[in-house]
C-alpha positions as a printed NumPy array, in Angstrom:
array([[25.66 , 15.341, 22.075],
       [23.417, 17.413, 19.778],
       [21.144, 15.725, 17.272],
       [20.368, 17.247, 13.868],
       [20.632, 20.818, 12.702],
       [18.658, 23.627, 14.374],
       [15.381, 24.587, 12.713],
       [13.743, 27.979, 12.344],
       [10.302, 29.445, 11.6  ],
       [ 9.005, 28.119,  8.287],
       [11.085, 24.954,  8.274],
       [ 9.302, 21.695,  7.558],
       [ 9.988, 18.972, 10.101],
       [ 9.426, 15.417,  8.927],
       [ 9.211, 12.311, 11.091],
       [ 9.653,  8.754,  9.868],
       [ 8.648,  5.981, 12.262],
       [ 9.717,  2.649, 10.805],
       [ 8.272, -0.103, 12.971],
       [ 9.707, -2.852, 10.754],
       [13.26 , -1.626, 11.381],
       [12.343, -0.299, 14.868],
       [13.712,  3.196, 14.31 ],
       [12.661,  6.846, 14.401],
       [14.193,  9.426, 12.096],
       [13.679, 13.167, 11.639],
       [14.039, 15.45 ,  8.596],
       [14.451, 19.24 ,  8.321],
       [13.285, 20.583,  4.948],
       [13.562, 17.083,  3.452],
       [17.15 , 16.682,  4.703],
       [17.628, 13.506,  6.795],
       [18.982, 14.208, 10.268],
       [19.97 , 10.622, 10.935],
       [18.335,  7.989, 13.09 ],
       [17.274,  9.402, 16.467],
       [16.193,  6.111, 18.073],
       [16.88 ,  2.511, 17.079],
       [15.79 , -0.719, 18.719],
       [14.142,  1.076, 21.609],
       [10.616,  1.702, 20.295],
       [ 7.959, -0.193, 22.215],
       [ 4.282,  0.194, 21.185],
       [ 1.683,  1.329, 21.167],
       [ 2.888,  4.593, 19.675],
       [ 0.831,  7.812, 19.479],
       [ 1.722, 11.036, 17.637],
       [ 2.076, 14.231, 19.699],
       [ 3.106, 17.845, 19.075],
       [ 4.231, 20.485, 21.571],
       [ 3.729, 24.206, 21.016],
       [ 5.414, 26.89 , 23.125],
       [ 3.336, 30.065, 22.641],
       [-0.24 , 30.933, 21.705],
       [ 1.062, 32.209, 18.344],
       [ 2.69 , 28.908, 17.357],
       [ 1.094, 27.031, 14.481],
       [ 1.423, 23.498, 13.237],
       [-0.072, 21.474, 10.41 ],
       [ 0.171, 17.706, 10.309],
       [ 0.225, 15.532,  7.19 ],
       [-0.255, 11.98 ,  8.367],
       [ 0.374,  9.345,  5.709],
       [-0.244,  5.785,  6.865],
       [ 0.024,  4.371,  3.339],
       [ 3.764,  4.556,  2.851],
       [ 5.156,  1.594,  0.992],
       [ 8.639,  0.123,  0.841],
       [ 9.07 ,  1.915, -2.5  ],
       [ 8.26 ,  5.37 , -1.08 ],
       [10.465,  4.732,  1.967],
       [13.356,  3.736, -0.276],
       [12.813,  6.869, -2.358],
       [12.756,  8.946,  0.818],
       [15.918,  7.337,  2.214],
       [17.794,  8.241, -0.976],
       [17.201, 11.921, -0.088],
       [14.704, 12.705, -2.837],
       [12.443, 14.578, -0.442],
       [ 9.466, 13.989,  1.766],
       [ 6.585, 11.945,  0.443]])
């Protein structure tokens, strides 16, 4: 079974790890792709990124200060925080 829509060069991939609800969710260009994992996350958890070629590029915006309000805003589909 496939998960989420395919992404292409220039797309923005978002990741939401919610340890209170024990779930991991992905976004493509601010569009929620649904919950990828639920009730199976066991810590500690470390971020990682895989690149396939020497020309691949990635930038990471890590925000550890999300609040319940910003998560609720995000879940309503208003975009990435």
